[in-house]
C-alpha positions in Angstrom: 145.2 71.4 70.2 148.0 73.5 71.6 147.2 76.3 69.2 143.6 76.4 70.6 145.0 76.4 74.2 147.2 79.3 73.2 144.2 81.1 71.8 142.3 80.6 75.1 145.4 81.9 77.0 145.5 85.0 74.9 141.8 85.7 75.3 142.2 85.1 79.1 145.1 87.5 79.3 143.1 90.1 77.4 140.2 89.7 79.8 142.5 90.1 82.8 144.2 93.1 81.1 140.8 94.6 80.4 139.7 94.3 84.0 142.9 95.8 85.5 143.4 98.3 82.7 139.7 99.3 82.8 140.0 100.5 86.4 143.2 102.4 85.6 141.5 104.0 82.6 138.5 105.0 84.7 140.6 106.8 87.2 142.9 108.4 84.6 139.8 109.3 82.5 138.2 111.0 85.5 141.3 113.2 86.0 141.7 113.8 82.3 138.0 114.3 81.7 137.7 111.5 79.1 134.0 111.1 78.5 134.1 107.5 77.3 135.1 106.2 80.7 131.6 107.1 81.9 129.9 105.0 79.3 127.3 102.9 81.1 127.8 99.7 79.0 131.6 99.8 79.5 131.2 100.3 83.2 128.6 97.6 83.6 130.7 95.1 81.6 133.7 96.0 83.8 131.8 95.6 87.0 130.3 92.3 85.9 133.7 90.9 84.9 135.4 91.5 88.2 132.4 90.5 90.3 132.3 87.2 88.3 136.0 86.6 88.8 135.9 87.3 92.5 132.7 85.3 93.0 134.1 82.2 91.3 137.2 82.6 93.5 135.3 83.0 96.7 133.2 79.9 95.9 136.4 77.9 95.0 135.3 77.4 91.4 138.1 77.4 88.8 137.8 80.0 86.1 136.2 78.3 83.1 138.9 79.8 80.8 141.6 78.3 82.9 139.9 74.9 82.9 139.4 75.0 79.1 143.0 76.0 78.5 144.3 73.2 80.8 142.1 70.6 79.2 143.2 71.6 75.7 146.9 71.7 76.8 147.2 68.6 79.0 143.9 66.8 78.9 143.2 67.6 82.6 142.7 70.7 84.7 145.5 72.0 86.9 145.3 73.1 90.5 146.5 76.6 90.0 144.4 79.4 88.6 145.3 81.6 85.6 146.5 84.6 87.6 148.3 82.5 90.3 150.1 80.5 87.6 151.2 83.5 85.6 152.1 85.7 88.5 154.3 83.0 89.9 155.9 82.5 86.5 156.5 86.2 86.1 157.6 87.0 89.6 158.9 83.6 90.7 156.9 84.0 93.8 154.0 81.7 94.5 151.1 82.7 96.8 148.4 80.5 98.2 145.0 80.5 96.5 143.3 82.4 99.4 145.7 85.4 98.8 144.5 85.6 95.2 140.9 85.4 96.3 141.5 88.2 98.7 143.1 90.3 95.9 140.1 89.6 93.6 137.6 90.6 96.3 139.6 93.8 97.2 139.8 94.7 93.5 136.1 94.2 93.1 135.5 96.4 96.1 137.7 99.1 94.4 135.6 98.8 91.3 132.4 99.3 93.3 133.9 102.2 95.1 135.0 103.7 91.8 131.4 103.4 90.5 130.4 105.7 93.3 133.4 108.1 93.1 133.4 108.2 89.3 129.8 107.4 88.3 128.8 106.4 84.8 127.0 109.0 82.8 123.2 108.3 82.8 122.1 111.6 81.1 124.1 111.4 77.9 122.6 108.7 75.7 125.4 108.9 73.2 127.7 107.2 75.7 125.5 104.1 76.1 
């Protein structure tokens, strides 16, 4: 089942990259006048993704993808979350869980602020 755990890990990493990269793309696209960054479906999906991540973290609920990966890999869930585990592995610096919760919530607030500063296009139906 290790290959399935690796697949879940890749999907999880792509979701995280999509959330972070999505915000970067929105701001870059606002400056460069990319129309696709104002697509309502993209923006709603992006907002829902980070709100879900931050809500789970605030409530102390482990991300389902982390739990699935851990169960497939070891047969039991681990105590560290996906981001905490990989950041500590990449940077060799471990932060407490509350620090990651704070970062998730701050990032979610940045996404909400971006929604107001770079609003999705509601007039152009081709972007939906």
